C-alpha positions in Angstrom: 0.0 -0.1 -0.1 1.6 3.3 -0.9 1.8 6.2 1.4 -1.1 7.9 -0.4 -3.2 4.9 -0.3 -2.6 4.7 3.5 -3.3 8.3 4.2 -6.7 8.0 2.3 -7.6 5.0 4.2 -6.7 6.6 7.4 -8.8 9.6 6.6 -11.9 7.6 5.6 -11.7 5.7 8.8 -11.1 8.7 11.2 -14.9 9.4 11.4 -15.6 6.0 12.4 -13.2 6.3 15.4 -14.5 9.5 16.8 -17.3 7.7 18.7 -15.0 5.2 20.2 -12.7 8.0 21.4 -15.6 9.8 22.9 -16.6 6.6 24.7 -13.1 6.3 26.2 -12.7 9.9 27.2 -16.1 11.3 27.6 -14.7 14.6 26.5 -15.0 16.2 23.1 -11.5 17.9 23.4 -9.9 14.7 24.8 -11.5 12.8 22.2 -10.1 15.0 19.4 -6.7 14.7 21.0 -7.0 11.1 21.3 -8.0 10.8 17.4 -5.1 12.9 16.4 -2.6 11.0 18.4 -4.1 7.7 17.0 -3.6 9.1 13.6 -0.1 10.3 14.0 1.0 6.9 15.5 -0.7 4.9 12.7 0.9 7.0 10.0 4.3 7.0 11.8 4.0 3.1 12.0 2.5 2.3 8.5 5.4 0.0 8.0 4.1 -2.2 10.7 0.6 -2.5 9.2 0.5 -5.8 7.3 -1.5 -5.3 4.2 -4.5 -7.4 3.6 -5.5 -7.4 7.5 -8.2 -5.1 9.1 -7.1 -1.5 9.1 -10.0 -0.4 11.2 -9.3 -2.9 13.9 -5.7 -2.0 13.8 -6.7 1.7 14.4 -9.0 0.7 17.3 -6.2 -1.1 18.9 -3.9 1.9 18.5 -6.4 4.1 20.0 -7.1 1.9 22.9 -3.5 1.4 23.8 -2.8 5.2 23.5 -5.7 5.7 25.8 -4.6 3.3 28.4 -0.8 4.7 28.2 -2.0 8.3 28.7 -4.2 7.2 31.6 -1.4 5.2 33.2 1.0 8.3 32.7 -1.7 10.5 34.4 -1.8 8.1 37.5 1.9 7.7 37.7 2.0 11.6 37.8 0.1 11.3 40.9 -3.3 12.4 39.8 -6.5 10.8 40.8 -9.4 11.4 38.5 -12.9 11.3 40.2 -15.2 9.6 37.7 -18.4 10.9 39.4 -20.5 13.3 37.4 -18.6 16.2 38.9 -15.2 15.2 37.3 -13.2 17.0 40.0 -9.3 16.5 39.8 -8.0 15.6 43.3 -4.4 15.5 44.5 -3.0 17.1 41.4 0.3 18.7 42.0 -0.1 20.9 39.0 -3.0 22.8 40.7 -1.8 23.0 44.3 -2.6 26.3 45.8 -1.5 27.4 49.2 -4.3 28.6 51.5 -3.3 31.0 54.3 -6.3 30.2 56.3 -4.3 29.0 59.2 -2.6 32.1 59.5 -5.6 34.0 59.6 -7.7 31.8 61.8 -7.3 29.4 64.7 -8.8 26.0 64.4 -11.0 27.1 67.3 -12.5 29.7 65.3 -13.1 27.3 62.3 -14.8 24.7 64.6 -16.9 27.4 66.4 -18.1 28.5 62.9 -18.8 25.1 61.9 -20.8 24.5 65.2 -23.1 27.3 64.6 -24.5 25.7 61.3 -27.7 24.2 61.3 -27.5 20.5 61.3 -29.2 20.2 57.9 -26.2 22.0 56.4 -23.5 20.9 58.9 -24.1 17.0 58.6 -23.4 16.9 54.8 -20.7 19.3 54.9 -18.8 17.4 57.7 -19.4 14.2 55.8 -17.9 15.6 52.7 -15.0 17.1 54.7 -14.5 13.5 55.9 -14.1 12.2 52.4 -17.5 11.0 51.5 -18.5 11.2 48.0 -21.6 13.1 47.2 -23.7 9.8 46.2 -22.6 8.2 49.5 -23.8 11.1 51.5 -27.0 11.1 49.6 -27.6 7.4 50.3 -26.8 7.8 54.0 -28.9 10.7 54.4 -31.7 9.7 52.1 -31.9 12.7 50.1 -31.4 13.6 46.4 -27.7 14.2 45.3 -28.6 17.7 44.1 -29.8 18.6 47.8 -26.5 17.4 49.0 -24.5 19.4 46.8 -26.8 22.6 47.4 -26.4 22.0 51.2 -22.6 21.6 51.1 -22.4 25.0 48.8 -24.7 26.7 51.3 -22.7 25.6 54.4 -19.4 26.8 52.6 -21.0 30.2 51.9 -22.2 30.4 55.6 -18.9 29.5 56.8 -17.1 32.0 54.6 -19.4 34.7 55.7 -19.1 34.0 59.3 -15.2 33.6 59.2 -15.0 36.8 57.2 -17.0 38.7 59.8 -14.5 37.2 62.4 -11.6 38.3 60.4 -12.7 42.0 60.1 -13.5 42.2 64.0 -9.9 41.4 64.7 
């Protein structure tokens, strides 16, 4: 197969690979990147493709292996991807932000502000603080997950307001 024929075949099959990339990554931009990486690897390794075999299957294998390699690289980097609907990145050293809260407040002030919260907000907030996932909190408290997220958001807002008042007093 000539380079031109190979390029034409790759181009023709790229549209059928896009849904598989979306299934793997669940993100449009990441899927496009994965598709591009797959095409580049396929083209640079065209000499390894055995003519007469299934090109589409070969491309799917390259895509799957590329995705797995990228995922393993991310794990080795120390990043944990939370696969819940929220898609938060946790423990990422790239996004480490220093927080000076301990310089401005004592733990007693923070605990006092938390104790002032109504139980309806304090309970889900403290469960989340202790590491429970939103769906686990929802199951334990027997409330919808949206309610859990809302109550945690309100608790954070109330704590911030309470601690800001304290900060301006001192």
